[in-house]
N, C-alpha and C positions, 0 to 999 in steps of 0.2 A: 503493500500497499503507500508505497515510499512516493509514487508518484501525486499522489493524494495530500493538501494542507493540512500541516498538522491538526487545527480547528476541525479539521474534519472528521480526519481518522478522531481523534475524540469521540466523537459522537457514532462511529459503531456503533455496533452491538456482537461484541465479541465473545457473546458470549450465548451465542447460535453454531448451531456444524456450519454451517456453510460457513464460514468468515474459517476455518479450518482448511488447510488444503491435504485434503482425500488424498489425491492421489498420490503428492510427494511422500504421503505419512504407509500408505499403498504400496508402493515402493523400493521406501524402505525396510517393510517389515518380509519383501517376496527378497530383497539380500539378507541378511539377518537370517531369514531362514535356511538359507541357502548355505549361509557359513560365510559371506560376503559381507565386511564392514560396512559403513558409509557416511556420509557430511550430514552430521543434525546440522541448521544453520539455528543460530541464537536468538531468539525474537529479543526487541530492546522494548521494556515496556514504560523507559521514559519518551520512547520516538514511536509505540504506540506502531512499530513497524520489523520487521525485521533488521539485524544487526548483520554487516560484511563478514562477522564473526563464524565460524562451524567448531562443531566438536566434530572428534571420531568415534563410531561407536562400535563397539567389537562384539562381533558374537562371543557367545557364552551357552555354556549347559544353561544358567535362566535369563529366562532376559523378560522384564517388567517393563508392561505398555502402562502408563498412566495418561489418566485426563480425567476430564470432564464427561468424554463421546468416546471412553471406552469402547461402551457396550454399547451404544450408539449403530451403529453399521454393521450391516449384517456379517458382510465380508469382511470385518476384521473381527469379530466375537468366532466366525469361522476356524478363523486361526490360530484361536487359544487355547490352548489348554485347560485353563481355571482359570474361571473370570469371579474375579472377590468385588462386589461391591462395600464401597464403605459406607453405612449410614451415619449420619450427623443430623443433627438438630437443625433447624435452620436460622436458630439466635443462635447458638455455635458459631455457626459459618460466619455470619453475620460478624459478629464478634470479631471471630479472626482474622477477617479478610480487613475491615476496619485498620486494626493495632499494621497487619503486613501491609496494604498498602500506603496508610501514611509513613512508617517505617522505612520500608522496601522502594515502593516508587513516589513517591513526592506526591502524592495525591492528598489533599485538603479534605477531612474527614465528610463536609459536605458535599464533594464533591465524590467520594465512597457513595454517601446516601442516596444520594441519587442516579447515582451511576446500578446501584443495586436496585429499587425500585422497578427502573426501568426496563434495565433489560436481565440483571444474572436473576435476580428470583422469577421474574416469568418465564426466564429460559429453563430453570433451574427445574423449574414445574410442568412443563412440554417434552424439554427433550431428555432431562438426565433422572429426575426421579422415577419417571415409569420404565428404564433400563435396569430398575434389584432383578426386577424377575429373570432375565438373562442372565444372572448370577449365580455359580455355582456355589459361594461362600460369602454368608454378609457377616461382615464386621463390623463391630462397635469405632466410629471416629475418635469418641470421646474418650472410652474407658484408655487406660494406660499402655502406649504401643506394642510393648511385648505380650501383651498378652491375644492382643490383636496377631502381632506376627507369628504365635505360636500358634496360635487356628489354622492358619495359611500354611505354616511349615507341615503339618500334622495333616491335614490337606494332600498335597504334595509329595505325604512319604516321607520330610526329613526328622533332622531331630531337632532341637530347639535352639529360638532363635539365638542363642551365644554361638554358638556354629556361625551364624551368618554374620552376625557383627565382629566376631573378630576374625576374620576371613579379608574384611573392607575396611579394618583401622587399616 
């Protein structure tokens, strides 16, 4: 969206599935499934567009595909072995978003509230919440992370979360 003036980009609904580059995501999933690395675009929340940077994503035994719309597209759901939905109260989501967007993205509390009411909440109700029915496992986004992580690892037939955290440390 670099070609669109910043003020217009700020008005875009980035909480709608059409805002994502589904085709590129699909390409990347095909690559990673075939054992090929890919360059992931880096998004600039300050500029409301992709930056010129990319991140190399390497294949591994387990790949986590995360985001609001992971369970939205049937083609993406079909590629996933285990589908996890993280259920969190809407008020908790708003509070977390408010803190994050003000602290990390340079937003004002007012702009966060306006965007939340205009696009975030309606899009969650239309496109995100209904996808819970496609999940193999539903975990809490409010319980301690280790609890939800252990549930996911158990569903995958893997040991405890401490092994995963140590490996990534």
